[in-house]
N, C-alpha and C positions, 0 to 999 in steps of 0.2 A: 502123587496127586490122585485124587479120585474125581473123575469127571463123569457126569451123568447127563444123558440127553433126556429132556423133558418132553413128553407128548401127552396131550389131553384131547379128548373128543369134544371139548367145549370150544376148541379153536379149529379152524379149517386146517387140514394137513398141508404142509408146505408142498408147493409144486416143483421145487428144485431140491438140490442136494444140500440141505441144512436142517437144523433142528428148530422147533418152536422156541425152545429155551435150553440153556446149558447151565447146570449147577456144578460149581467147583468147590470142593472142600480141600484146602491145601494150605500149607505153610511153605512159602517159597518166594520166588522172584516173579514179579509181574514184568512182562516184556511187551512193550508197545512198538509194534513194527510199523514204520512209516509207510505211506502209500508207495507201492511198488508198481512200476510200469514195465514195459517189455524190453528194457535195456539189457543187453548182454554184458558180461564182464568187460568186454573190449570197448563198450560205449555205443556200439551200434544198436539199432532197434530191430528186434526179431519180428519177422512176419508182418511187414508193412502191408496193410490191407487184408490181413488174414487173422480173424478173431481167434481161431483155434490155436494157432502158433503163438499169438500174443498172450493168450490166457495161460498156455503152458509155460512160457517164459516168466510171466508174473508169478505163477505158483512156484516155479523154481527159485525165483528171487526171495519169495516169502520163506520157502524151505531153507534156503541158505542163511537168511537172517536169523531164523529161530535156531538153527543148528549152531551158528556162531555164538549165540547166547547160551548154548549148552543144552538146548532142548530138541524136540522133534515136532513133526507136524501133529502128532497126537496131543501135544501140549497146548495147541491153539484152541481157544474156547470162543473166539469171536472174530468174524471177518466182515468188513464193509467193502462192497464192490461198486465201482462207478464205471458205467459203460456208455458208449455212443451207440444207442439203439437197443431196445429190449428184444428186438427180433433175433438177437444173438443168444438169448436165454438158454436154449437147449444145448448149443455148442459149448457155452461156458460151463454148464453143469456136467456135461460129458467129461470135460477135462478135470473139473473139481473132483469127480468120483475117483480119479486116479490118485489124487493127493490127500483127500480127506476121507478117513474111515470112521466108522461108528466107534464111540458116540460122536456125532457130528457137532461142529461148532454152530452157535447161533450166527445169523447173518442178515445183512441188509444189502439189497442191490438197488441202485438208483441210476436212472438214465440222466445224463447231463448233455448240455449243448456243445461243449468243447473242452479240450484239455490244453495244457501249456503248448504242446506240440500237436500239429494236425495229424501226425503219424500215429499217435496213441489212440487205441480203441478201448482200452480197459486199464483200470488201476485198482489195486487192492491193498488195504491195510489190515492189520491183525493184532490181536491181543492174545498172549500166551501166559500160562502160569507154569513155571518150571521149579521143580523141587531140587 
């Protein structure tokens, strides 16, 4: 798969760890990863009250899902992130830098009022293209 990060001076540079757009030229499998929360494999919630710990667990869950489909984090071309409070932006992107390397996926982050569980602080879904 060829994945290319698109950047133009005609759009403001992203303030976080993501691209303005991502182009993928590929023949392969599309993998749609459902919204991942901070659940650990044993069913407990990682880092209750701790956005950094929850973001790390969410990224691990996304990583495990894409690997189970036969890919890697480099195959992810799109992520959507839902958070309780945009004031966590810098912490979330600090952790994202550990998991997502250039070329970066396109992304959207949205603040929401609540999740299914009051212990969730973040949820992420993703789309990958795997050859």
